[in-house]
NURO-73482 format. One record per residue (C-alpha): x, y, z. Coordinates in steps of 0.25 Angstrom, whole numbers, plus 5000, padded with zeros to 4 digits. Example, Ala and Ser with C-alpha at 12.3 -4.5 7.8 and 13.67 -1.06 7.14 Angstrom:
<sites>
504949825031 505549965029 
</sites>
This chain:
<sites>
478050464988 478450395001 478250485013 478550405025 479450285026 479250185038 480250195048 480650115061 481350155073 481750095087 481950165099 481950135114 481650245124 481750225139 481350345147 480750395160 479550485158 479350585169 477850625174 478050775173 477350825160 477050955154 476150995143 476650935129 477251015119 476550985105 477050975091 475851075087 476551195094 475651185106 476451205120 477851235121 478751285109 479251165102 480751195102 480851115114 480550975109 480150905122 479651035129 478550995139 478550855133 478750725141 478850635129 478750655114 478650555103 478750595088 478650515075 478850585061 478950535047 479350645036 479750635022 480650735016 480650735000 479950644990 480350524981 480950624970 482150664978 482950634991 481950615002 482050585017 480950515025 481050535040 480450455051 480650495065 480250455080 480650535092 480450535107 480650635118 480550615133 480750735142 480750765156 480550905161 481050915176 480551065177 480051175168 481451215165 482151075162 481850965153 482650845148 482250755137 482650635128 482350625114 482550515104 482350515089 482350415078 482250445064 482350365051 482650445038 482450375025 483150455013 482750414999 482350474986 483250514974 484550594978 484850624963 486250564964 486850424965 487950474975 487050474988 486950324989 485750254994 485050315006 484650235018 483750255030 484250335041 484050305056 484250415066 484150415081 484450535090 484350555105 484350695112 484150745126 483550885126 483750975139 482851095140 483051205151 482151325153 482551455160 482151595160 482851625147 482051515140 482351365137 483551295132 483651155126 484851065123 484750935116 485950845115 485750735105 486350615097 485950565084 486250445075 485750455060 486250355050 485750275038 485450125040 486750045040 487550145046 488350145059 487650235069 488950255077 489350355066 487950425064 487850505077 487650655079 487750725092 487050855094 486450955103 485251055101 485251185109 484051275110 483651395118 482251465118 481851595124 480351625128 479651745123 478351805126 477051735122 477651605122 478651635111 480051565111 481351595103 482651525103 483851455096 484351315095 485551245088 485851105085 487351065085 487750925081 488950835077 488950705070 488950645056 490150725052 489550865055 489350965066 488151045064 487551165071 486051205067 485451325074 483951345074 482951445080 481951415091 480651485089 479251475095 478251585093 476751595097 476051665085 474651655091 473851555098 473951455086 475251495079 476651465083 477951475076 479151385081 480151285079 479751165071 479351035078 480350925079 479550835070 479450785056 480250875047 480450985058 481551015067 481751125077 482551195067 481351255060 480051335062 478551305061 477351395061 476151315068 474651345069 473951265080 472551245075 472051185088 472651105099 472750985090 473151045076 474451115072 474851165059 476251205056 477251255045 478751255046 480151225041 481351165047 482751115044 482950965043 484350895043 484550745043 485950685044 486350545044 487550445042 487450375029 487650225028 489050245022 489450305035 490250405027 489150505024 488150585031 486850625024 486150755027 484750785023 484250925025 482950995022 482051115027 480651055029 479451155027 478151095032 476751105035 476251015046 474950985054 474950925068 473850865076 473950835091 473050745099 473450745113 474950705114 475050655100 475150725087 475350705072 475950805062 475950795047 477050875039 477150915025 478051015018 479351025010 480751005012 481651115006 483151145006 483450995006 484850945005 485550815006 487050805010 488050685011 489250715020 490450645025 490150575038 491550615044 491750765041 490350805036 490850845022 489750855012 489850755001 488650784992 487350854994 485950854987 484850964988 483550894984 482350984981 481251024991 480350904994 479050875002 479050825016 477850755023 477850705037 477050645049 477450665064 476750605076 477050655090 476750615104 477050715116 476650665130 
</sites>
């Protein structure tokens, strides 16, 4: 079985880093709750490679690199710039000749998170633009504009609850995806909260974490994953959905960290839609399949 496919990316980031810094949030659940992706982080770099599926059926290999640069002008206000490049490689047997040959997909997204804190809690709004298309496609037709809005209310003992929603328009569809925000201290070593934005995870999920010590964290969780992109025909949009369920182990040494993932992707679905009106043309529901992944992080 081929788990990882080599991927290449090109990205130029020119930014001014400000000397004001605060303690780093970590991927292991230490520090502030993880729903605010750049909370207390001046710079963050992440690289992930994840395989959904196996050679027996439709599979998706995801390679991803992202960077976040943030400036916190006060304890109440923070602005950041996030850049993310992904390469998706669909392959495997789709059980039908009507899908056509899959091609590698390049995806680039740019966002500007704004975080504001007040007595009632914290709010974050993230406007973004994203391009995702198979190789050989005109990127001018592959854009999606979206915004994520979130608000969390602090409770006693460091707990937080809140709500969030993604609203996006592009590739023939308007979508609204709500999700909960949750951070609960179950003890000195246990936390329950939103899943990390790494590997198979997205904020639209929950994870139970056990912090063995300052370096090691173990986690178990589930999330919702949706990848959409313009096909090379430029008349169809492919949509891959799954609910990843995983176990992970994370090890941190200073600002660096490594995470290993393993689990299963359930509720898988692949759809082809009309690129103009979003009308569904055909769909496929593959069986559950294994997932495995590796994530590297640096938060400075």
